[in-house]
C-alpha angles and dihedrals in degrees: 000000000000091000091052091052092048091046091050093048093048092048092046091050091052091054098038105023097172101035101095092043091050092044093051091044089056095038111019096170097065115126119236089254091052089051090052091049088050090050091052090048089050088055089054095243116168117245091253090057093045090052091055098041095045091042094226135128122253092253091050091050091049090051092047092050089051090049092050090049091050093047090048087051092232119173121233092259094051117097116230094209093050092048091051092047089055092060 
């Protein structure tokens, strides 16, 4: 699985070279798993795909999305996906 993660991260970096740097500059306390979830959101994956690729349950994904929102200091009316797409 390690090779798949590395392959994904390398491919992602070639498409969005500054995304992770910008994300961590804005939100330095994200966990590696939260960064990966953010990367999958940036690539416009559906939740069902994110669940499978991140190997997490629906409740875990919901909790992680809430955590990312909190760490990004998003207000209730701000959309997580739109904020991630802006980066």
